[in-house]
Residue, then its C-alpha position, 0 to 999 in steps of 0.5 A: m630619419d636615421s638612415l637613407q642608405p644601407p649601412d655601407f653607403s651611410s658609413l661611407i657617405a658620412g666619412i666623405s662628409r667628415e673628411l671634406r668638411a675637415r678640408r673646408l671643401s663645400f659640396m653636395l651629393i647628387g645623382g642616385q643618392a639624391v634620387l633616394l632622398h627626393g624621388r623613389p627607391r632605386l638601385t644605385e651603386d655609386i656616390d656622386v659628389t659635386l665640389a665647390a672647387d676647381p682642380t687646384r684642390l686635387v691634393d685635398v681630394l686625394e687626402v680625403c681618398a687616402a683617409l677613407k681608403l678610396r683608390t683612384l681609378p685612372e693611373d695618371i689622375e692629374s691628367f685625367v682631372r685636367r681633362t674631365f674635372v672628375v676624380p673617380v675612385l673605388h672603395e675596395q672594401t665595399s666596391i662602391r664607386v665615388d666620383f668627386i666632381f670639381s665645379t666652378t660655375p655660378y649655378e653649381r655654387e648656388a646649388i651647393d648653397r641650396a643643398v638640403v642637409v640630412q643626418l647620416a651616421g652622425e654626420s651632416v650631409p648636404f644633398a642636392a635640393a629637389e630642384d637642382l636634382i631635377i635640373h641635373k637629371l634633365f641636363a643629363g637627359r638619359s631615359t633613366d635620368l628623365e624618369d628620375a626627374a619625373t619621380v621627383v616631380r611626382r613626389k615633391g611637385g607642390e613644394l618645388d620652386w618652379a621659377y628657379l627651375e625655369r630660370w636655370v633650364r632657360e639658361f642651360a638651353s643655350v648649351p649645344g644639344r640642350a635646347d629641349l630643356p624648357h620643353l622637358l620641364g614643361d612636360l613634367r609640369r603638365q604631368l603634375d597638373e594632370q596628376e593633381d586634377 
């Protein structure tokens, strides 16, 4: 597969991958870009990048932004990153927003290690594995996210590692407001079983 995105996205994603690798920052693409790979075509206007790093690597991320002509959106980026662990930027040439998300959890590290590598515009780009995309979408919990998770299950259901999904969903169910995660995953599994009958 040569390209998963229109040329502007492919070129920018390839540049992000090249620049992050040059700085030895492990990462994966999540969100709408990963839905395009594992689920269904849908409109997405941004790029979400999870980094296997904490905010002490902000200088490296800002170097990536400078190399790619990405403008930081908050005026006081250091303060914003301390509060949110996110570096929101805009590629002004294409109006594509990119969010670099610092992550230090064991789950995110494992998810980045499991990423699926796809060739885009001559670069190797790691995308969240289907299971990790489902976990992210269930955790986010908006109706669009739940529909994205359902489309991934419909498309990849027989290939999914359900034990991995169940393990992390149970773990995240202890987060306040996320007790329903095992139920949501169970609903997706039942829908897949009905689809296969």
